[in-house]
ROSE-4610 file (N, C-alpha, C; in Angstrom, 1 decimal, always signed):
// ROSE-4610
residu = [M/M/M/M/M/M/T/T/T/R/R/R/L/L/L/S/S/S/H/H/H/H/H/H/L/L/L/H/H/H/H/H/H/G/G/G/S/S/S/G/G/G/A/A/A/D/D/D/F/F/F/C/C/C/A/A/A/P/P/P/G/G/G/Q/Q/Q/H/H/H/Q/Q/Q/H/H/H/G/G/G/A/A/A/A/A/A/S/S/S/V/V/V/R/R/R/L/L/L/L/L/L/R/R/R/D/D/D/E/E/E/G/G/G/L/L/L/L/L/L/E/E/E/F/F/F/R/R/R/R/R/R/G/G/G/R/R/R/G/G/G/V/V/V/H/H/H/V/V/V/A/A/A/G/G/G/T/T/T/P/P/P/E/E/E/R/R/R/G/G/G/A/A/A/V/V/V/L/L/L/A/A/A/K/K/K/A/A/A/R/R/R/E/E/E/F/F/F/V/V/V/Q/Q/Q/V/V/V/G/G/G/R/R/R/R/R/R/H/H/H/G/G/G/Y/Y/Y/D/D/D/P/P/P/E/E/E/E/E/E/L/L/L/I/I/I/D/D/D/L/L/L/I/I/I/R/R/R/Q/Q/Q/L/L/L/S/S/S/P/P/P]
num = [1/1/1/2/2/2/3/3/3/4/4/4/5/5/5/6/6/6/7/7/7/8/8/8/9/9/9/10/10/10/11/11/11/12/12/12/13/13/13/14/14/14/15/15/15/16/16/16/17/17/17/18/18/18/19/19/19/20/20/20/21/21/21/22/22/22/23/23/23/24/24/24/25/25/25/26/26/26/27/27/27/28/28/28/29/29/29/30/30/30/31/31/31/32/32/32/33/33/33/34/34/34/35/35/35/36/36/36/37/37/37/38/38/38/39/39/39/40/40/40/41/41/41/42/42/42/43/43/43/44/44/44/45/45/45/46/46/46/47/47/47/48/48/48/49/49/49/50/50/50/51/51/51/52/52/52/53/53/53/54/54/54/55/55/55/56/56/56/57/57/57/58/58/58/59/59/59/60/60/60/61/61/61/62/62/62/63/63/63/64/64/64/65/65/65/66/66/66/67/67/67/68/68/68/69/69/69/70/70/70/71/71/71/72/72/72/73/73/73/74/74/74/75/75/75/76/76/76/77/77/77/78/78/78/79/79/79/80/80/80/81/81/81/82/82/82/83/83/83/84/84/84/85/85/85/86/86/86/87/87/87/88/88/88]
x = [-7.3/-6.8/-8.1/-8.2/-8.7/-10.3/-10.5/-11.7/-12.4/-12.6/-11.9/-12.7/-11.8/-11.6/-12.5/-12.9/-13.7/-15.0/-15.4/-16.6/-16.9/-16.3/-16.3/-16.1/-16.5/-17.0/-18.1/-18.3/-19.0/-20.7/-20.5/-21.8/-21.6/-20.6/-19.8/-19.6/-18.9/-18.5/-17.2/-16.1/-14.2/-14.8/-15.3/-15.0/-13.6/-13.8/-11.9/-11.3/-11.4/-9.7/-10.3/-11.3/-10.5/-10.9/-10.3/-9.4/-11.3/-10.9/-12.6/-12.8/-14.3/-15.7/-15.6/-14.3/-14.3/-15.3/-16.6/-16.4/-15.7/-16.3/-15.3/-16.3/-16.4/-16.9/-16.1/-16.3/-15.3/-14.5/-14.5/-13.6/-12.2/-13.2/-12.5/-11.1/-11.7/-11.1/-9.8/-10.1/-8.8/-8.2/-8.7/-7.4/-6.7/-7.3/-6.1/-4.9/-5.8/-4.8/-3.7/-3.9/-3.0/-2.0/-2.8/-1.7/-0.8/-1.3/-0.4/+0.9/+0.3/+1.5/+1.2/+0.5/-0.3/-1.6/-1.3/-2.3/-1.8/-1.2/-1.0/-1.3/-2.0/-3.2/-2.1/-2.4/-2.1/-3.1/-2.5/-3.2/-3.7/-4.9/-4.9/-5.3/-4.9/-4.1/-5.7/-5.3/-6.5/-5.0/-6.5/-5.4/-4.9/-3.4/-2.3/-2.1/-2.4/-1.1/+0.1/+0.6/+1.2/+3.0/+1.8/+2.7/+1.9/+3.2/+2.7/+2.0/+1.1/+1.3/+2.3/+3.7/+4.6/+5.9/+5.8/+6.2/+5.1/+3.4/+3.3/+3.2/+3.2/+3.3/+5.2/+6.4/+7.6/+7.6/+6.7/+5.9/+5.1/+4.5/+3.9/+5.3/+6.2/+6.6/+8.3/+8.5/+9.5/+8.4/+6.9/+6.7/+6.4/+6.5/+6.4/+8.0/+9.4/+10.1/+10.6/+9.3/+10.4/+10.1/+8.7/+7.9/+8.5/+8.2/+8.9/+10.2/+11.4/+12.6/+11.7/+11.4/+11.3/+10.3/+9.8/+9.5/+10.6/+12.5/+12.8/+14.1/+14.0/+14.6/+16.1/+15.7/+16.2/+14.9/+16.5/+16.5/+16.7/+16.0/+16.3/+16.6/+18.2/+19.2/+20.4/+20.2/+20.0/+19.8/+18.3/+17.1/+18.1/+18.4/+19.0/+20.0/+21.1/+22.6/+22.3/+20.8/+21.4/+20.1/+19.5/+19.5/+20.7/+21.7/+22.2/+23.1/+23.7/+24.7/+23.9/+21.9/+22.1/+22.0/+22.3/+22.4/+24.2/+24.1/+25.5/+26.3]
y = [+13.1/+11.7/+11.5/+13.1/+12.8/+13.5/+14.1/+14.5/+12.8/+12.4/+11.2/+9.6/+9.5/+9.3/+9.9/+10.6/+11.0/+10.9/+11.2/+10.9/+9.0/+8.7/+6.7/+6.8/+7.2/+6.7/+6.9/+8.2/+8.9/+8.2/+7.5/+7.5/+4.9/+4.7/+3.3/+3.0/+3.3/+2.7/+3.0/+2.1/+2.7/+2.1/+2.5/+2.0/+2.9/+4.0/+4.2/+4.3/+3.2/+2.6/+0.8/+0.4/-0.5/-1.1/-2.4/-2.6/-2.8/-1.8/-2.2/-3.2/-3.7/-4.5/-5.4/-4.0/-4.7/-3.4/-4.1/-2.6/-3.0/-2.3/-2.4/-1.2/-1.4/-0.5/+0.4/+1.6/+2.4/+1.6/+1.2/+0.2/-0.7/-0.5/-1.9/-1.1/+0.0/+1.4/+1.8/+2.4/+2.7/+1.3/+0.0/-0.6/-1.2/-0.6/-0.8/+0.7/+1.8/+2.9/+2.4/+2.0/+1.4/+1.0/-0.7/-1.7/-1.2/+0.1/+0.6/+1.7/+1.8/+2.8/+4.8/+4.9/+5.8/+6.5/+5.5/+5.0/+5.3/+5.6/+4.6/+4.4/+3.6/+3.5/+3.9/+4.4/+4.3/+4.6/+3.4/+2.9/+4.4/+4.9/+5.5/+6.8/+7.0/+8.8/+8.7/+7.8/+7.7/+7.1/+7.6/+7.7/+8.7/+8.4/+10.2/+9.0/+10.2/+10.6/+9.9/+8.9/+8.6/+9.3/+8.4/+8.7/+9.5/+9.0/+10.0/+8.8/+9.3/+8.2/+7.5/+7.8/+7.5/+6.8/+7.3/+5.8/+4.9/+4.8/+3.9/+2.9/+3.6/+2.7/+2.3/+2.4/+1.5/+1.1/+1.3/+0.2/-1.6/-1.0/-2.4/-2.2/-2.2/-3.4/-4.0/-2.6/-4.1/-4.5/-4.4/-5.8/-6.6/-6.7/-7.8/-8.2/-7.9/-8.4/-8.5/-9.0/-9.3/-11.2/-10.2/-11.9/-13.0/-12.6/-12.7/-14.0/-12.7/-13.5/-15.0/-14.9/-15.9/-16.9/-16.5/-17.6/-18.2/-18.0/-18.4/-18.7/-18.2/-18.7/-18.5/-16.7/-16.2/-16.1/-14.7/-14.7/-13.1/-12.3/-10.8/-10.6/-10.7/-10.1/-10.1/-11.6/-11.5/-10.4/-11.2/-9.6/-8.1/-8.2/-6.3/-6.0/-7.1/-7.0/-6.9/-7.5/-8.2/-6.6/-5.2/-4.0/-2.9/-3.6/-2.3/-2.6/-4.0/-3.6/-3.2/-2.8/-2.3/-0.7/+0.1/+1.1/+1.7/+2.5/+3.7/+4.0]
z = [-3.4/-2.4/-1.0/-0.2/+0.4/+0.4/-0.8/-0.9/-1.4/-2.1/-2.1/-1.7/-1.0/-0.3/+1.1/+1.2/+2.8/+2.2/+0.7/+0.0/-0.6/-0.3/+0.2/+1.2/+1.9/+3.4/+3.6/+3.3/+4.1/+2.9/+1.5/+0.8/+0.7/+1.4/+1.9/-0.2/-0.8/-2.0/-1.7/-1.8/-3.1/-3.5/-4.4/-6.0/-6.7/-6.4/-7.1/-6.3/-5.7/-4.9/-5.7/-6.0/-6.7/-8.0/-8.4/-9.8/-10.1/-11.5/-12.4/-12.7/-12.0/-11.7/-10.4/-9.3/-7.7/-7.3/-6.6/-5.8/-3.9/-3.2/-1.7/-1.4/+0.2/+0.8/+1.8/+2.3/+3.0/+3.6/+4.7/+5.3/+4.1/+3.9/+2.2/+1.2/+1.7/+0.5/+1.6/+2.9/+3.8/+4.1/+3.9/+3.7/+3.5/+2.0/+0.5/+0.6/+1.0/+0.9/+2.2/+3.3/+4.2/+3.8/+2.8/+2.1/+0.8/+0.8/-0.4/+0.4/+1.9/+2.1/+2.5/+2.0/+1.6/+3.2/+4.0/+5.3/+6.6/+8.1/+8.5/+10.4/+11.0/+11.7/+12.8/+13.8/+14.8/+16.0/+17.2/+18.1/+18.5/+19.1/+19.9/+19.5/+17.7/+17.3/+16.1/+15.9/+14.8/+13.3/+11.9/+11.0/+10.0/+9.5/+9.1/+7.9/+7.5/+6.2/+5.7/+5.8/+5.2/+4.5/+3.7/+2.2/+0.9/+0.1/-1.0/-2.6/-3.8/-4.3/-5.2/-5.1/-5.3/-4.4/-3.1/-2.0/-2.4/-2.5/-1.8/-3.3/-4.4/-6.2/-6.1/-5.3/-4.6/-3.4/-2.8/-2.1/-2.2/-3.2/-4.1/-4.6/-5.4/-5.9/-5.7/-4.2/-3.4/-1.9/-2.1/-1.9/-2.9/-4.7/-5.3/-5.1/-5.0/-4.8/-3.6/-2.6/-0.9/-1.8/-2.2/-2.3/-3.4/-4.8/-5.3/-4.6/-4.7/-4.1/-3.0/-2.2/-1.2/-2.1/-2.7/-3.5/-4.1/-4.0/-5.3/-3.9/-3.1/-1.5/-0.8/-1.6/-1.1/+0.4/+1.3/+3.0/+2.9/+3.5/+3.7/+3.6/+4.0/+3.6/+3.3/+2.0/+0.9/-0.5/-0.3/-0.9/-0.3/+1.0/+1.0/+0.2/+0.0/-0.9/-1.7/-2.4/-4.1/-4.7/-3.8/-3.7/-3.6/-2.7/-2.9/-4.0/-4.1/-5.2/-6.6/-6.2/-7.8/-6.8/-6.7/-5.4/-5.8/-6.5/-6.9/-5.7]
């Protein structure tokens, strides 16, 4: 992953990190990886790899869960309760 990221940052293309038909520049690719939970920005300390693709996939679904819950009127505590009920 980091080799692809480095390549696209140097060449100004983030096509491999975008949906088909979309084109973004390197900075947008880095933001996308951050939003997926794969990179962490630390003020004054740079950018660090924060997780794995698997963690990024779970984080994306968690965000989706929270968005759907909010649309249906659930508050954060109710969503947490739902997760606890689903956990063994």
